[in-house]
C-alpha positions in Angstrom: -31.2 -12.7 10.5 -32.3 -13.2 14.2 -35.3 -15.1 13.0 -33.2 -17.4 10.8 -30.7 -18.0 13.7 -33.4 -18.8 16.1 -34.9 -21.2 13.6 -31.7 -23.1 12.9 -30.9 -23.2 16.7 -34.2 -24.9 17.3 -33.6 -27.5 14.6 -29.8 -28.2 15.2 -30.0 -31.9 14.3 -32.0 -31.4 11.1 -29.6 -28.7 9.9 -26.5 -30.7 10.8 -27.8 -33.8 9.0 -28.9 -31.9 6.0 -25.5 -30.4 5.2 -23.8 -33.8 6.0 -26.0 -35.4 3.4 -25.2 -32.6 0.9 -21.5 -33.1 1.5 -21.6 -36.9 1.1 -23.6 -36.4 -2.2 -21.0 -33.9 -3.4 -18.3 -36.3 -2.8 -20.0 -39.1 -4.6 -20.8 -37.0 -7.6 -17.9 -34.7 -8.0 -16.1 -36.9 -10.5 -19.1 -36.9 -12.9 -19.6 -33.1 -12.5 -16.0 -32.3 -13.6 -16.2 -34.8 -16.4 -19.3 -33.1 -17.9 -17.8 -29.5 -18.0 -16.8 -28.1 -21.3 -14.3 -25.6 -22.6 -16.0 -23.8 -25.5 -15.7 -20.2 -26.3 -18.6 -20.2 -28.9 -20.2 -16.9 -29.7 -22.0 -15.2 -32.4 -20.0 -13.8 -35.3 -18.8 -14.6 -38.8 -15.8 -16.5 -37.6 -17.9 -18.7 -35.3 -20.3 -19.5 -38.1 -17.7 -20.3 -40.7 -15.7 -22.3 -38.1 -18.8 -24.4 -37.4 -19.4 -25.0 -41.1 -15.8 -26.1 -41.7 -16.0 -28.5 -38.7 -19.4 -29.9 -40.0 -18.2 -30.3 -43.7 -14.7 -31.5 -43.1 -14.9 -33.0 -39.6 -11.9 -31.0 -38.5 -10.3 -27.5 -38.2 -12.4 -24.5 -37.7 -11.4 -22.6 -34.6 -9.1 -25.5 -33.6 -5.5 -24.7 -34.3 -3.6 -27.4 -36.2 -1.0 -29.8 -34.8 2.3 -29.3 -36.5 4.2 -32.5 -37.4 7.9 -32.0 -37.7 10.4 -34.3 -39.5 14.1 -33.8 -39.5 16.1 -35.8 -41.9 19.5 -37.5 -41.1 22.7 -35.3 -41.3 23.8 -34.7 -44.9 20.3 -35.2 -46.4 18.0 -32.4 -47.6 14.3 -32.6 -47.5 14.2 -30.7 -50.8 15.8 -33.7 -52.6 13.2 -35.9 -54.4 13.9 -39.1 -52.5 14.0 -37.5 -49.1 10.9 -35.3 -49.8 9.0 -38.6 -50.9 9.8 -40.2 -47.6 8.6 -37.3 -45.7 5.5 -37.0 -47.8 4.6 -40.7 -47.2 5.2 -40.3 -43.5 2.8 -37.3 -43.4 0.3 -39.1 -45.5 0.3 -42.0 -43.0 -1.4 -39.7 -40.5 -4.7 -40.2 -42.5 -4.9 -43.4 -40.6 -6.2 -41.2 -37.7 -10.0 -40.2 -38.0 -11.0 -36.9 -39.5 -7.5 -35.6 -40.3 -6.7 -32.9 -43.0 -3.0 -32.4 -43.9 -1.1 -29.7 -45.7 2.6 -30.1 -46.4 5.3 -29.6 -49.0 4.2 -32.7 -51.0 0.5 -31.4 -51.3 1.4 -27.7 -52.0 4.9 -27.4 -53.3 5.3 -24.4 -51.0 8.8 -24.0 -49.7 7.5 -22.4 -46.5 7.1 -26.0 -45.3 11.0 -26.5 -45.3 13.4 -24.8 -43.1 16.1 -22.6 -44.7 18.8 -25.2 -44.2 16.8 -28.0 -45.8 17.2 -30.3 -42.9 13.5 -30.1 -41.5 10.0 -30.2 -43.1 6.7 -30.0 -41.3 2.9 -30.5 -42.1 -0.2 -28.7 -40.7 -2.5 -31.4 -39.3 -6.1 -30.5 -38.5 -8.0 -32.9 -36.3 -11.5 -33.1 -34.8 -12.3 -30.5 -32.2 -11.6 -31.5 -28.5 -13.5 -30.1 -25.6 -12.0 -29.4 -22.2 -8.5 -28.6 -20.6 -7.8 -32.2 -20.3 -10.0 -33.9 -23.0 -8.8 -36.9 -25.1 -5.8 -35.8 -27.2 -4.8 -37.4 -30.6 -1.2 -36.2 -30.0 0.2 -39.5 -28.6 -1.3 -41.5 -31.4 -0.1 -39.0 -34.0 3.4 -39.1 -32.5 3.5 -43.0 -32.7 2.1 -43.1 -36.2 4.7 -40.5 -37.4 7.6 -42.2 -35.8 6.7 -45.5 -37.2 6.5 -44.1 -40.7 9.9 -42.9 -41.0 13.4 -44.6 -40.9 15.1 -45.0 -37.6 17.7 -42.3 -38.2 14.9 -39.6 -38.7 13.6 -37.5 -35.9 9.9 -37.0 -35.6 8.3 -34.3 -33.4 5.1 -32.7 -32.7 4.1 -29.2 -31.7 1.2 -26.7 -31.9 -0.7 -24.2 -29.8 -2.7 -26.8 -27.8 0.4 -28.8 -27.0 2.4 -25.6 -25.9 -0.5 -24.3 -23.7 -1.0 -27.7 -22.0 2.6 -28.2 -21.4 4.3 -27.1 -18.1 6.8 -24.3 -18.1 9.4 -26.8 -17.0 9.8 -30.5 -17.0 7.8 -30.8 -13.8 4.1 -30.8 -14.5 1.7 -28.6 -12.5 -0.5 -29.9 -9.6 -4.0 -31.3 -10.0 -6.9 -29.2 -8.9 -7.6 -31.1 -5.6 -3.9 -30.9 -4.7 -4.1 -27.1 -5.3 -7.1 -26.9 -3.0 -5.1 -28.9 -0.3 -2.2 -26.4 -0.7 -4.6 -23.5 -0.1 -6.3 -25.3 2.7 -3.1 -26.0 4.6 -1.9 -22.4 4.2 -5.3 -21.2 5.4 -5.0 -23.5 8.5 -1.6 -21.9 9.5 -3.1 -18.4 9.2 -6.3 -19.4 11.3 -4.2 -21.0 13.9 -2.4 -17.7 14.4 -5.7 -15.8 14.5 -7.6 -18.0 16.9 -4.9 -19.8 18.7 -7.3 -22.6 19.4 -8.9 -25.5 17.8 -11.4 -23.2 16.3 -8.9 -22.8 13.4 -10.4 -26.0 12.0 -13.9 -24.7 12.0 -13.7 -22.4 9.0 -11.9 -25.1 7.0 -14.9 -27.4 7.8 -17.3 -24.8 6.6 -15.2 -24.2 3.6 -15.0 -27.8 2.7 -18.8 -28.4 2.9 -19.5 -25.2 0.9 -17.2 -26.4 -1.8 -18.9 -29.9 -1.9 -22.3 -28.4 -1.9 -21.5 -26.0 -4.7 -20.1 -29.0 -6.8 -23.3 -30.9 -6.2 -25.5 -27.9 -7.4 -23.2 -27.2 -10.5 -23.4 -31.0 -11.3 -27.2 -30.6 -11.6 -26.6 -27.6 -13.9 -24.3 -29.6 -16.1 -27.2 -32.1 -16.9 -29.2 -29.2 -18.4 -26.7 -26.8 -19.8 -22.9 -26.5 -20.6 -20.8 -25.3 -17.7 -17.2 -24.1 -18.3 -14.4 -26.1 -16.7 -13.2 -22.6 -15.3 -15.9 -23.0 -12.8 -14.2 -26.1 -11.3 -11.2 -23.9 -10.4 -13.4 -21.1 -9.1 -15.4 -23.5 -6.8 -12.4 -25.5 -5.5 -10.1 -22.5 -4.8 -12.0 -19.2 -4.6 -15.0 -20.9 -3.1 -12.8 -22.3 -0.4 -11.3 -18.9 0.3 -14.7 -17.1 0.5 -16.3 -19.7 2.8 -13.2 -19.4 5.2 -13.5 -15.6 5.1 -17.1 -15.7 6.1 -16.6 -18.1 8.8 -13.6 -16.1 10.1 -15.8 -13.0 10.5 -18.6 -14.8 12.3 -16.5 -16.9 14.5 -14.4 -13.8 15.6 -17.6 -11.9 16.5 -18.8 -14.8 18.5 -15.7 -14.9 20.5 -15.9 -11.1 21.1 -19.4 -11.4 22.2 -18.4 -14.2 24.7 -15.5 -12.2 25.9 -18.0 -9.4 26.7 -19.8 -11.7 29.1 -22.7 -13.2 27.0 -23.7 -16.8 27.4 -23.1 -19.0 24.5 -26.4 -18.8 22.8 -26.8 -15.1 23.2 -23.2 -14.8 21.8 -24.3 -16.8 18.7 -27.4 -14.6 18.3 -25.4 -11.3 18.6 -22.6 -12.6 16.2 -25.2 -13.6 13.6 -27.2 -10.2 14.0 -24.0 -8.2 13.1 -21.4 -10.5 11.4 -24.0 -12.7 9.8 -25.7 -9.6 8.3 -22.3 -8.5 6.9 -21.8 -12.0 5.4 -25.0 -11.8 3.6 -24.4 -8.4 2.1 -20.9 -9.6 1.1 -22.2 -12.7 -0.5 -24.9 -10.9 -2.5 -22.3 -8.3 -3.7 -20.0 -11.1 -5.1 -23.1 -12.8 -6.6 -24.1 -9.6 -8.4 -20.7 -9.3 -9.9 -20.8 -12.8 -11.4 -24.5 -12.8 -12.4 -23.9 -9.7 -14.5 -22.0 -11.9 -16.8 -25.2 -13.3 -18.2 -25.7 -10.2 -20.3 -22.6 -11.2 -22.5 -23.2 -13.1 -25.7 -20.6 -15.8 -24.9 -21.9 -19.1 -23.8 -18.7 -19.9 -21.8 -18.8 -16.7 -19.8 -22.6 -17.0 -19.2 -22.0 -20.5 -17.8 -19.2 -19.0 -15.5 -21.7 -16.4 -14.4 -24.5 -18.9 -13.7 -22.2 -21.5 -12.1 -19.9 -19.0 -10.3 -22.8 -17.2 -8.6 -23.4 -20.4 -6.6 -19.9 -20.1 -5.0 -20.8 -17.0 -2.7 -24.4 -18.0 -2.3 -23.7 -21.4 -1.0 -20.9 -20.2 1.2 -23.3 -17.7 2.7 -26.1 -20.4 3.2 -23.6 -22.6 5.1 -22.2 -19.8 7.1 -25.5 -18.6 8.4 -27.1 -22.0 9.1 -24.7 -24.7 9.9 -22.0 -22.4 11.5 -24.3 -21.1 14.3 -25.3 -24.6 15.0 -21.8 -25.8 15.5 -21.0 -22.6 17.6 -24.0 -23.2 19.8 -23.2 -26.8 20.4 -19.5 -27.7 20.5 -18.1 -24.0 19.9 -16.9 -23.5 23.5 -15.1 -26.8 23.5 -13.4 -25.9 20.3 -12.2 -22.7 21.6 -9.4 -24.4 23.5 -6.6 -23.7 24.7 -7.8 -20.1 24.2 -4.4 -18.5 24.1 -6.0 -15.3 22.6 -9.3 -13.6 23.4 -11.2 -10.9 21.7 -11.8 -8.8 24.8 -10.3 -5.6 23.2 -9.5 -4.3 19.6 -6.2 -5.0 18.0 -3.7 -2.5 19.5 -1.8 -2.5 16.2 -4.6 -1.7 13.9 -6.2 0.7 16.5 -2.9 2.7 16.5 -2.8 2.5 12.7 -6.4 3.9 12.5 -5.6 6.7 14.9 -2.6 7.5 12.9 -4.5 7.6 9.6 -7.2 9.6 11.1 -4.7 12.2 12.5 -2.9 12.4 9.1 -5.9 11.9 6.9 -4.6 14.1 4.0 -1.2 12.5 3.8 -2.9 9.0 4.0 -5.4 9.8 1.2 -2.8 11.4 -1.0 -0.3 8.6 -0.4 -2.8 6.0 -1.2 -4.0 7.7 -4.4 -0.3 8.0 -5.5 0.2 4.3 -5.0 -2.8 3.4 -7.0 -2.0 5.8 -9.8 1.5 4.1 -10.1 -0.1 0.7 -10.2 -2.7 1.7 -12.7 -0.4 3.3 -15.2 0.8 0.1 -17.0 -2.9 -0.8 -17.7 -3.0 1.9 -20.4 -0.9 -0.4 -22.5 -2.9 -3.6 -21.9 -3.4 -5.8 -24.9 -6.1 -8.6 -25.1 -5.2 -11.8 -26.9 -3.6 -15.2 -26.1 -0.1 -15.5 -24.5 2.5 -16.1 -27.3 4.1 -19.4 -27.9 7.2 -18.2 -26.0 5.2 -17.8 -22.9 3.7 -21.3 -23.0 5.8 -24.4 -22.7 9.5 -23.4 -22.3 10.8 -26.9 -22.4 9.8 -30.4 -23.5 9.2 -32.0 -26.9 6.6 -29.5 -28.2 9.0 -26.6 -27.4 11.9 -28.4 -28.9 10.0 -29.0 -32.2 9.0 -25.4 -32.4 12.5 -24.2 -31.8 13.7 -26.3 -34.6 11.2 -24.7 -37.0 11.8 -21.0 -35.9 15.5 -21.4 -36.0 15.1 -22.6 -39.5 13.3 -19.5 -40.5 9.6 -20.6 -40.2 7.4 -17.9 -39.0 5.5 -18.6 -35.7 2.4 -17.7 -37.5 2.0 -21.4 -38.4 0.8 -22.0 -34.9 -2.4 -19.9 -35.7 -3.3 -19.9 -39.4 -6.6 -18.5 -40.7 -9.0 -20.7 -42.6 -10.9 -19.2 -45.5 -13.9 -21.2 -46.7 -14.7 -20.6 -50.4 -17.3 -21.7 -52.9 -16.8 -22.4 -56.6 -14.1 -25.0 -56.7 -10.3 -25.1 -57.0 -10.2 -22.1 -59.4 -12.0 -19.8 -57.0 -9.9 -21.1 -54.2 -6.6 -20.3 -56.1 -7.9 -16.8 -56.8 -8.7 -16.3 -53.1 -5.2 -17.7 -52.2 -3.6 -15.2 -54.4 -5.6 -12.3 -52.8 -4.8 -13.5 -49.3 -1.0 -13.7 -50.0 -0.9 -10.0 -51.0 -2.3 -8.9 -47.6 0.5 -7.3 -45.5 1.7 -9.4 -42.7 0.8 -12.7 -44.4 3.7 -15.1 -44.9 1.9 -17.3 -47.4 -1.5 -18.8 -48.4 -2.1 -22.3 -49.6 -4.8 -24.1 -51.4 -3.9 -27.7 -51.8 -5.8 -29.6 -54.6 -6.2 -32.8 -52.5 -9.6 -34.0 -51.4 -8.7 -33.0 -47.8 -9.3 -29.4 -48.9 -12.3 -29.8 -51.1 -15.6 -31.1 -50.0 -19.4 -30.5 -50.5 -18.9 -27.7 -53.2 -16.5 -25.8 -50.9 -12.7 -25.3 -50.6 -10.5 -24.2 -47.9 -7.6 -21.7 -48.2 -5.1 -21.9 -45.2 -3.6 -18.5 -44.6 -0.3 -18.4 -42.5 0.5 -15.0 -41.0 4.1 -13.9 -40.2 3.4 -13.6 -36.5 0.9 -15.4 -34.3 -2.6 -14.0 -34.6 -3.1 -14.0 -30.8 -0.9 -10.9 -30.4 -1.6 -7.2 -31.3 0.3 -7.4 -34.5 -1.4 -10.7 -35.6 -4.8 -9.3 -34.9 -4.2 -6.3 -36.9 -3.2 -8.6 -39.8 -6.3 -10.7 -39.3 -8.4 -7.6 -39.6 -6.8 -6.6 -42.8 -7.3 -10.1 -44.1 -11.0 -10.0 -43.3 -11.3 -6.6 -45.0 -9.6 -7.9 -48.1 -11.5 -11.2 -48.5 -15.0 -10.9 -47.0 -16.2 -8.7 -49.9 -15.3 -11.4 -52.4 -18.4 -13.3 -53.6 -16.7 -16.6 -53.3 -15.5 -16.2 -49.8 -18.1 -17.8 -47.4 -16.1 -16.6 -44.3 -12.8 -16.3 -42.6 -12.2 -18.5 -39.6 -9.5 -19.8 -37.4 -8.3 -18.7 -33.9 -7.4 -15.2 -35.0 -10.7 -14.1 -36.4 -12.4 -15.9 -33.5 -10.4 -13.8 -31.0 -11.5 -10.6 -32.8 -15.1 -11.6 -32.6 -14.7 -12.6 -28.9 -13.2 -9.2 -28.1 -15.9 -7.3 -29.9 -18.7 -9.2 -28.5 -17.5 -9.3 -24.8 -15.9 -5.9 -24.4 -18.4 -4.2 -26.7 -20.9 -5.1 -24.0 -18.7 -4.2 -21.1 -20.2 -0.7 -20.4 -23.6 -2.5 -20.0 -22.1 -4.9 -17.6 -20.3 -2.3 -15.7 -23.5 -0.2 -15.4 -25.6 -3.2 -14.1 -23.0 -4.1 -11.5 -22.5 -0.5 -10.3 -26.1 0.3 -9.9 -27.0 -3.0 -8.2 -24.0 -2.7 -5.9 -24.7 0.9 -5.0 -28.2 0.2 -4.0 -27.3 -2.9 -2.0 -24.5 -1.0 -0.2 -26.7 2.0 0.4 -29.0 -0.2 2.4 -26.2 -2.0 4.1 -24.3 1.2 5.2 -27.4 3.4 5.5 -25.3 6.0 3.6 -25.2 7.2 0.0 -21.6 8.4 0.4 -20.2 5.3 1.8 -21.8 3.3 -0.9 -20.6 5.5 -3.7 -17.1 5.5 -2.3 -17.1 1.7 -2.1 -18.1 1.5 -5.7 -15.5 3.9 -6.8 -12.8 2.5 -4.8 -13.5 -1.0 -6.2 -13.2 0.3 -9.8 -9.9 2.0 -8.9 -8.5 -1.2 -7.3 -9.4 -3.3 -10.3 -7.7 -0.7 -12.6 -4.6 -1.2 -10.3 -4.9 -5.0 -10.6 -5.0 -4.7 -14.4 -1.8 -2.6 -14.2 0.0 -5.3 -12.2 -1.2 -7.9 -14.8 0.2 -5.9 -17.6 3.4 -5.2 -15.9 4.1 -8.7 -14.7 2.9 -10.8 -17.6 2.5 -8.8 -20.8 5.7 -6.9 -20.1 7.5 -9.8 -18.3 8.6 -8.0 -15.2 8.5 -11.0 -12.8 6.8 -13.8 -14.8 10.1 -15.2 -15.8 11.6 -14.9 -12.3 8.7 -16.5 -10.5 7.2 -19.0 -13.0 10.0 -19.3 -15.6 7.6 -17.8 -18.2 8.9 -14.9 -20.4 6.7 -11.9 -21.4 3.4 -13.0 -22.9 3.0 -9.9 -25.1 -0.8 -10.0 -24.4 -3.3 -10.8 -21.5 -5.6 -13.8 -22.2 -8.7 -12.4 -23.7 -11.2 -13.6 -20.9 -9.0 -12.9 -17.9 -9.8 -9.2 -17.3 -13.4 -10.0 -17.5 -13.1 -12.8 -15.0 -10.8 -10.6 -12.7 -13.5 -7.9 -12.9 -16.4 -10.1 -12.1 -14.9 -11.8 -9.1 -12.7 -8.9 -7.7 -15.6 -6.4 -7.7 -17.5 -8.6 -5.3 -14.6 -10.2 -3.4 -12.9 -6.9 -2.5 -16.3 -5.6 -1.5 -16.2 -8.2 1.4 -13.6 -6.1 3.2 -15.5 -2.9 2.6 -18.6 -4.5 4.1 -16.6 -6.1 7.0 -15.1 -2.6 8.0 -17.7 -0.1 7.2 -20.5 -2.1 8.9 -18.5 -2.2 12.0 -17.6 1.5 11.8 -21.3 2.3 11.3 -22.3 0.1 14.2 -19.9 1.9 16.5 -20.8 5.3 15.1 -24.5 4.6 15.8 -23.6 3.8 19.4 -21.2 6.7 20.1 -21.8 9.4 17.4 -18.0 9.9 17.4 -16.4 9.4 14.0 -12.8 9.1 15.3 -13.8 6.4 17.8 -15.9 4.7 15.1 -12.9 4.5 12.7 -10.5 3.5 15.6 -12.7 0.8 16.9 -14.0 -0.4 13.7 -10.6 -0.9 12.0 -9.2 -2.2 15.3 -11.8 -4.8 15.4 -11.8 -5.8 11.7 -8.2 -5.0 10.5 -6.8 -8.2 11.7 -9.7 -10.2 10.2 -9.4 -8.4 6.9 -5.6 -9.0 6.7 -6.0 -12.6 7.6 -8.9 -13.1 5.2 -6.8 -11.4 2.4 -3.9 -13.8 3.2 -6.1 -16.8 2.9 -7.4 -15.7 -0.4 -3.9 -15.0 -1.5 -2.9 -18.5 -0.7 -5.8 -19.8 -2.7 -4.7 -17.8 -5.7 -1.1 -18.9 -5.1 -2.4 -22.5 -5.2 -4.1 -21.8 -8.5 -0.9 -20.5 -10.0 0.8 -23.8 -9.6 -1.4 -25.3 -12.3 0.3 -25.9 -15.6 -1.8 -23.6 -17.8 -0.4 -20.1 -18.3 -3.9 -18.6 -18.6 -4.7 -19.8 -14.9 -1.5 -18.4 -13.8 -2.4 -15.0 -15.2 -5.8 -15.2 -13.7 -4.4 -16.1 -10.3 -2.0 -13.2 -10.4 -4.8 -10.7 -11.2 -7.0 -11.9 -8.5 -4.2 -12.1 -6.0 -2.9 -8.6 -6.8 -6.4 -7.2 -6.7 -7.1 -8.6 -3.2 -3.7 -7.5 -1.8 -4.2 -3.9 -3.1 -7.7 -3.8 -1.9 -7.0 -5.1 1.6 -3.9 -3.0 2.1 -4.1 0.2 0.2 -7.9 0.7 0.0 -9.4 -0.7 3.1 -6.6 0.0 5.5 -5.5 3.3 4.1 -7.9 5.1 1.9 -11.3 4.0 3.6 -10.4 5.3 7.0 -8.7 8.5 5.6 -11.8 9.3 3.5 -14.1 8.6 6.5 -12.1 11.1 8.4 -12.1 13.7 5.6 -15.8 13.6 4.9 -16.9 13.7 8.6 -20.7 14.0 9.0 -21.3 13.7 5.3 -20.3 10.0 5.5 -23.8 9.3 7.0 -26.0 11.2 4.6 -29.0 9.3 3.2 -32.0 11.2 1.7 -35.2 10.2 3.4 -37.0 9.3 0.2 -34.2 6.9 -0.8 -34.3 5.3 2.7 -38.0 4.7 2.3 -37.6 3.2 -1.1 -34.8 0.9 0.1 -36.7 0.1 3.4 -33.7 1.2 5.5 -34.4 1.0 9.2 -33.8 4.2 11.2 -31.1 3.5 13.8 -30.6 6.7 16.1 -27.2 7.4 17.4 -26.6 7.2 21.0 -24.7 10.4 20.8 -26.4 12.8 18.4 -23.7 15.3 18.0 -20.1 14.8 16.8 -17.1 16.3 18.3 -16.2 19.7 17.1 -12.9 18.6 15.4 -14.9 16.2 13.2 -17.2 19.0 12.2 -14.3 21.2 11.5 -12.7 18.5 9.3 -16.0 18.0 7.5 -16.5 21.7 6.7 
């Protein structure tokens, strides 16, 4: 670190110009980067294969859920009467003017499930070509115009479906854009930084964060030219990337001010800050990167792309923090540190007093922290993976109104996520498969239209409508029974649709979860053992991270799945399930992000212990120096996640809640309560490192200035 800092300080102009050019290039290319991102959950499995075959043969359907076109006749007219039914049939048939459309309705099937109980409304399942991206081109407006033009003026035409419901805002007001969300997070961070520094230095972490975000977008833009990158990475860069870069800058700048307050000249203060705080930033960034990079072991292209693209977020933030930041501090840092209403001459009195209290009452603090975590983890035992139900998506607007009309008329919500069974052997085989599917418990009906829409290339499609949406636990159980009943049939080529795809996703991803967990735990343990020069501290850090993650899952389950707070805060009722990819994303990011605070606190505690040999003084001084930083950094990240939750997608709100809860739990309960309590309880054992492991990890020996600990610490240890 010292060699790197000396290098960048000798080449200040070159370093500054380099990052300036990178930032300008990031601004110029960010539009193309986000445009090339995709939103595909493709993975190995029978559902994925048959979905691809359906999409290739028919040009529509597969894993894409259908649009539901809804027509309501004028008062006094019934859609079951021949004349009215003919009008509705012609209107639905007019949708064939759109490219690659496949339609099933009352006219093509004769199935009464397409009409409401009161006979006032009828609907059609309309399959279209697959669309990539959260904001990709939608055929919904053209479909609505075509349908409205095809019926008399006194009819009402509506449109609904899973895609429309998930894209709709929970109220009439639409969510903010990604850059607006980043601005919200940035302004909130500025307020916190102003309180921390009480000088113009508050703008410096924002500058570092902005350059880090632009540089990351530039690198991800290059990746999009050679491989697919999920649009989720866009949110991670703009919001989490900003928060991480600010956190790293906060740590370095605070240490620089501390060194200047201790009497060092400016350049010496920069060197000392980078030697200690810069080293902690590197270890923190590597820990976050390990958590994300481990996702490449999963057999899902989207998650692999998140791992590959997301790993650049902490690495770029570290690169900017350890190169550009010392250059700025060495040149204009003292002038920015004005009016200097607060200095870093002494540790925080509040956090020092807190640390002394925790050290004195270590058993109470440890047991209290464990009790809090146990209460938060408990709801996670009932966590269900799936997709939020329709009631938790749009709660107002045209799509919601059309769905309400159908459900009040007795139409099952399973129409939003039907299964698609691809068969061979022509209409006769399809009819036999339809009859077998209809007998499966939990299936409302199965249809096999005889129109050319459903027969092509020697294959036929049977559409199976479950009673409940296949995204929830009950719907997934029905889909498993459907697969068990139909897949042995020699005429069944496969069972596709969103429900079977979800089952394959959960099996592929969470079946490999133990492997991912093992990779992360081992790599993180070795990295932290070298950072802390202690096996015990590294092991405790890994265990505490896993516990805080379980607590975050508990909060997710309680708030969203069970609905305790989602309706009050966001106006969204209980989802009934947690979006299938959210727990994995929360794990990958939180495992590394929360480790930042562990590294910030424990490296400082270790540094003080090496100087004094007094564990109590190390805990008091270490937490006193870093407690305010950790709290401020957590608050900044919380604001980033709060900004993310203002987006229109319920999935992103759930993700933001999980990340925010995890950061808050980690910063308050783990790092400021359990960590100092456990250091106090373990005493000398905290610093144990076998000689052979130290040699393998090339851990430098740093002798303590005071070789013996106070007797009270030894007594606590024993």
